[in-house]
N, C-alpha and C positions, 0 to 999 in steps of 0.2 A: 346460665351455667356459673358454677361457683368459681371463685378465684383459684382455689387449690387445683381444680380440674384443669383450667386454662394454664396455669403455670406448669403443671406436670405435662400437658400436651405440648406445650412450647418446648420444654426441655427434651421430651422424646423426639420432637421434630428436629431439634438441633443435633442430637446424637445421630439420627438417620442421615441428616443432610451432610454432616461432616464425614460420616462413614462413606456415604456414596461419592462425596467429593474426592476423598483420599483414593478410593478404589478407582474411580474414573481418571484421576491424575496419574496413578501408576500405569494405567492402560495407555494413556496418551503419551507419556514419556517414552514408553516401549513401542509406540505405533501399532499397538495390537488391534487387530480387526474387530475383536469383541466390543470395542467402544461404539461400533456402528449399529450394535443391537437396538432394536426399537425400544425395548423397556428401559434401557440405559439413557435413552433420549427423553422419554416421557416421565418416568417415575421421579427424577429429581425436581422437575417442575411441579409435580403434584405435592411433593413433601414441602417444597419451598413455599408453595402457595399456602399451604396449611400452616406452616411457620409464620408467615406474614399475617394471616388472619389472626392467629392466636395472639401474636405480638400486639396488633392493633387492639384486640378485645382486652388484653391485659392493660394497656395504655388507657383505654377508655374506662375500665373498671377502677384503675387508680387515679382517674382524673389528671393524667400526666399528658401534656401536649408538646411534642417537639417544636423547637424554634419559638415557643411562647413562654412556658413555665418550667421546662424540664431540660437544662443543658446536657445532662447525661444522656437522655433519650436522644437528643439532637446529635450528640457525639456517636452513639450507636448507629443512627441512621446514616451519617456521613461515612462511618466505618463500613457499614453494610454496602453502600454504593461502590465504595473502593474495592471491597472484597468481591463483589459481583464482576467488576471490571478485571480484576487480577485473575479471578477464576476463569472468566471467558477466555482470556489469553492463555491460561494454564491448560485448558482442555482443548480449544480449537483454533486459536488465532495466532499463537507464536509459531514461527516457521520451523524452529528446530526443537529437538528434544531438550537441549540445554536451556533454551528459552522457556519451554513449557515448565520445566522443573524449577527454573528461577521464580516465574510467575506464581507457580504452585506454593513455593515456600513463602512468598510475599502474601498470598492469600491466606496461608495458615497463620502467619503473624497477625494479619488484620483479624482474622477469626479470634485469635487469643486476645487481641485487644478488645473486640466487642464483648467477649464473655467477661473479661476483667471489668469493664465499664458496668456491665450488668450486675457483677457481684458487689462492686464498691459504690455504684451510683455517683462515681466521679469521673470527670472527662479526662483527667490524668491519672489513671488508676495506680500506675507504679509509684507515684508520689506518696500514696497512702501506705506503701511499704516501708518507707523511710522512718 
């Protein structure tokens, strides 16, 4: 697969993943029963798996290894783990709507951090704005 195809696939998966997260978050905050639909439990995992596979393929193609020779990729992975934890609490683990909203906002901030790291290739991307 070409680098351009992998990058476009990765970006498409990012957009789909974020869109589904925001949709599921608003259902979760409202305690809407639609959140229990089977497709809303399966589709995000399929998209996120394809997102992860395309990310690994891109890293391999660029010969970047997290925790070895790519600090920015390491930062993305740490951000990803934190995003997943916050997202899990936002969708199903936080006991109240307010808690789910708070964790959802935290997850969105972490998502923005991951995108900024990817765009700048810096572990502290906001410093590049100064």
